[in-house]
N, C-alpha and C positions, 0 to 999 in steps of 0.2 A: 340439432345442428349447432356447432360452436361458432356462431356468427352474430354480429351486432345487428339489431333492428332499431327503427326510429324510436319506439317506445322506451326501450332499455337505454338508448343513448340519451334521451331527454332526462332520464332519471340519474344517470351516472356520469355525464359529461357536463362540465360547467358551461353555461351559456350556449348550449348546443343549438337551441332554437334561433339564436341570433345569426347563425351562419347562413350563407347562401346555399341554395340547393346543391350547386356544384361542389362547394367546399364541404358540405355535409357528406356527400358521396365520397369525396377524396379522403376525408378523415376516417370514415367507417371502413373503407378499403384498406387503409394503412393499419387500422386496429385489427381488422380480421387477419391480417398477415402476421403482425408482430405481437399484438396484445388482444387475442380473442377473449370473449367473456370469461372463460375458465381461468385464463391467466390473470385477468383483472381481479377476479374474486380471490385468487390465491395471493396476489400482492396485497389486497386489502386485509386479508386474514393475517398475513405476515406482519403487516403494519400494526394491527391491533396487538399482536403478541409482542412486537418490539417495544411498543409504547408501554405495555404492561411491565416488560423487563426493565425499562428505563425507570419507571416508578419504584420498582422493587430495589433497584440499585441505589436509590437515594437512602435506603435504610440498611445498606450493606454492612455498615459498621456498628449498628445497634446490637448491643449485647456481645460484641466481639472483643477479643484481646488483640491488640496490634503489636507486632514485633518487627524489629529491624531485620530485613532479610539477609541471608548469607551473601556476602559480597566478595568477588574476586577482583584483585587489582591488576590492571593491564601490565604494569611494570613487573609483576611477580610471575608472569607467564612467559615461557619461551616462544619465540616466533619461528615456527618451522613450517615450511610448505607442505611437508608430509602429513601434517595434522589435517589437511583437507581431503585426505584419502577417505572415501566412504561418505563424502558430502556432496550435496547438490547446492547450487546457488540460485536463488530466486530473486529476480529484479522486477520490482513493480514500476511500470512506466505508463500507466493508464490515464494519468491526469492530463487534461487538455491545457492546463496552465493559463487559465483565463486571467488570473491576477498578474502573472508575469507579462502576458500580452498587453494588458492595459498599461502596466508600468513601462514597457518598452515604447508604446505609443506616446506616453507622456514625456518620454525622453527623446522624442523626435523621430522614431522609427515609423515609417508610413505603413498603412495597412497592407498595401500590395507587396511590401517586403516581407510580410509574415505569412505568405502562402505556404501551405503544408507545415504550419507551425506546430511543434510539440515542445513542451518544456524539457523533456528528457534528451532531445536531440538538438536543441538550439545551440549554436556555436558559442564557445567561450572566446572572448576577445584575445587576440594575440596568442592563441594556443595552437599546438601542432595540428595542421591539416584542418583547421576550423572545426575540430571535434567538439561535440557536446558531452554531457555527463554520461549518457548511455554508451557512446563510443569508448569513453575512457574506462568505464567499468568492465565492459566486455574485453577490452585490451588487457586490463589488469588480470582478470581471471584467466585469460589465455596465457599470459606471461607466467603466472603461477603454475598452470598446467604443464607448460613446456619445461620450465626450470626443474620441476620435480617429477617429470615423466608420469603424470597421473592424468586421468581423464575426468574432468569435473563437469558433469551434466549441468546445463544452464537452462532455466526457464525464464523467459521474459513475458510478463503479462501486460497487455495493452488494454485500451478501453473497449467498449462494445463494438460489434461488427461494423457499424457505420461510422465509427469515430475516426478522427484524423490519425490518432496513434495507431489504430488497427491497420490503417492503410500505409502509413509512412514507415513504421518501425521494421516490418518484415522486409521492405524494399532496401532499407539502409543496411540491414544485416546481410542480405544477399549481395548487395553491391560491394560490401567489404569482406566478402568470402568468409562470412561467419566469424571474422576476426581470428581465424585459425582454430576456433573451437570445433571439436569433433562431434559433440552431441549438444544441440541447442534446439529448443522448442519455443514457439511463440503461441501464447494462449490468450484468447480474448475474454475479457471480463463479461459477466452478465450485467443486465441493466434492470432498473426498477422504475415503475411509474411513480412520479413525485405527486402524490395525491394531496388534495386539500384536507383540512381537519375533518370535514364531513365525507371524506373518501370519494371525492369527485375527481375525474380526470380533467386536467388543464391542458390546453393546447396553445401553441405559439405558431407563427407563420414562418415557414422556410420556403423560399422560392415561390411565394404567393400561394402556398398550399399549407393547410393546418397539419401540424404533427403534435403528438402529446409531449409534454415536458417529462423528461426522464433523467435518471442519474445512474452512474455505475454503482454497484452494490458495496460501496465503501471499502475501507482498508482491508477487511478480512475476506472480501469477495474473491480476490486472486487466490487466497489460500483454499477456500472452499471449491474453487474451480479445479483444483488438483484431483478432486474426487469424481469429476465428470469425464465421460469418454471423449477422447480426442479424435481427430480425423483419422488417426492411425488405427483406431478400433480398440484402444486400451486407455485406461485412465493414466494421468500423469503420475499418480502414486505407484501404479503397477509398473510403469516404465522406469521409475526411479528404483524400485525394488529390484527389477531385472538388471539394472545397471549397477547394483551393489551399493546403493545409497541408503543409509539408515538415518541420516540427519540432513537437515536443510538449514541454510543460512538465508534469512530474509533481509534484503537490502532495498532501499529506495533508489531507483534508477535516476532520480533527479538530485542526487548528491554525489560527491566524490569522497574517497576514503584513503587514508594512509594504508599502504600495503600491510604494514605490521598489524594494524587493527584487524584486518580480515583474517590474518594468520592466527592471531590470538583469540579471535572469536571462535575459530574452529577448535583451537586447543581448549577453550573454556567449555565447549559443548561436549567434550569427550566423557566427562564424568557426571554430566547432568542431562536430564531429558528435556529441560526447558531453561533457557537463559535469556534474560532481557539485558540489553545494553543500556546503561544509565549513566548519568552525570551527577556526581555528589554535590549536594547543596551545602554551601557554607553558611547560609541563612535560609529561613523559610517563612516568608511573609504571608499574611492572609490573602493578599491579592495575587500571589504567584499563580500564573496561568497554566502551568505544566502538569500533565498527568504524573502521578506519584506511585512508585513501587512501594508496596508494604505487604508484609506477611501477616495474614489474618487467621487467627485461631477461633473457630466457632463450631459449636456442636461436635467437639472432639476431633475436628479435622483442621488441617492447616493448608492454606492456599496462598500462593503468591498472586496478588492482584494489582491492578493499576486503578487508582481512584482519581477521579477528576475533581476540580475545584469545588463543585457543588455538593460532593459526597464527603470529602474529608472533613475532619473536625480538629479541635484544638489538640487532642491527643496525637493525631497524625503529625501535626506541625511541630510538636515538641519532642517527638521521638528522635533519639540520637544513636549513633553507632556505639559498639562496645567500648571504644576508646574515648567516647564523649567529644568527638571532633566534628563529625559531619551529621547533618540532618538527612532525611530520607532522599535517595536519588530520584531524579526525574527521568521520565521516559524519553527515549530518542526515536522510537519506532523501528529499532533494529533488534532482530530476534534470532536465536538459534534453537531449534527444537527437533525432537525425534519425529521421523516420518509417522511412527505409530500413533502419535498424539492426534494426527488428523485422520488416520485410517480408522481409529477406534472411537472418535468423538465427532460431534456436530456442533459447530459454533452457534451460540444462541442468536436469535434475531436481535438486531441492534437498531436503535433509533438515535439520530443525531439531535442536538438542540435544534429548535426551529430554524429553518433556512428559507431564504427567499425562493418562491416559486416563479413569480413574475412581479415586477415592481409595484403593480397596483393591487396585489392580493395579499391577504394575511399570510404570514410565514407558517411553515409546516415542516415537521421533521422529515429528513431523508431516511430511507430504510435500507438496511443491508446487513453486513457482518463487520465485526471489529477485530482487527489483528490482535488487539490487546487481550482478547478473550482466549488466546491460545494458552497463555501461561498458567491459568488456574487448573488446567488439565494435568500439569506436570506433577509427578510424585516426588521428584528430586530437583527442585528449581534453584536457581542462583541468579545473581546480578553480576554482570561484568562492568566494573566502574572504569569508564574510559575518559581520557582528557578531551575537553571540548574542541581542541584544535586538531583532532585526529580525523575529522570529517566535517563537511559543510554542505548544507542543503540549499538549493535554489528556491527562493521565494519571490524575489522582485529583481528588477533590472540591475540594481547596484550590486547584487550578489554575484553576477556573472564575472565581473572583473576580479572580485575577491576569490572566486573559485579558480580562475585562471592562475592567479598568483600562488594560491595554495597548491594547485596541481603541479606547478613547476617546482615549488619548494619540496614537494614530496617525491619528485622525480618521475611523475606520471607522464609528462611529455616525452621523456626518453623511452619509457616503456611502450607508449603508443607508437613511437617511431620504429622501434625494434620489431614490434608485432606487425606493423604495416609492411615493413621491408621483407619480413618473412612471408607474409601472405602474397605479396607482389611477386615473390619468387616461384609461386605455384605455376605449373605449366597449364 
């Protein structure tokens, strides 16, 4: 029987014996429902594999030839809404935005004003209808759909089932009549146990009852979720195929975008099976924190990869474009890729650098999948070099005002108003 008992719990749950009898029972009941022993052992095995992959990645450039990837310039591409025909748009909105919440409270926002808080839906100051970034993005995609008379399927991924984003985002979409979008799906991310270095479950107290510490399965989790069966009885990938979508644009729902950037991303993806949006470096210092696009030739194969600070080397930092103007572009987290890349491949298990589990415990990696691992599957990859002012991501409270200003400058408030007036005209 796949259930926890006291003996197993004492071995696999940190400080389990220190709990009261009632709390022991409550924790085991919770684990039996959401993380039975079979699931725990699976997560522990995935963790070991992810940490192995992390170690191997540190030697990724050993014996490799590094090349400047093929780059497309935004200004060289036409901006046509028809380019989005055959595309789906995926908006990742699963983050709870704890850093933003703390930043807001430090700026005088009271905790009771942040009920049902999510970073993707938190209102931008002095913006149309108190819209947040997700409202704006869905309005923008709806606007493109209506202008070009094309049906763009949209997938919004939230956090795990019990998360605030999983509760709030579907409600907002429903209240706003799907922002006029004809085909939209909300998909919940999976979650992982955040285990200690010796693979023990850690618990924290919620409403006076212990629950395990968990985390969403990282940036690639939403992408892997496309392979799982939805409530409709089919996978999201099957739904996209049936809808005529061969390509996917992956966006962060906690950012806003220049309309032209979205159109040109779609155009860039027409001739390539994997495209990463990057920003060209004018200099490349050793302490630069951003992930770096580089084409790696090793064992007679070439792959477009993203290397992090601890992996890159001096050769990476010295590499320049063919015109000897720019250094390697850094990653923005925005991608365009063929649906087939996900249908035919499985993202490798991924481990973050050590993260805090609880304040009094040693740090331990979080485990999941990385969206950055999509591009190495591509046979014909490219980079779309975008200007830094064509989008902006919310990170802290000060960003909200800047996003509002940028949104107005880009005409997004007008687009939101037009879409709202259209949906309000529904009978």
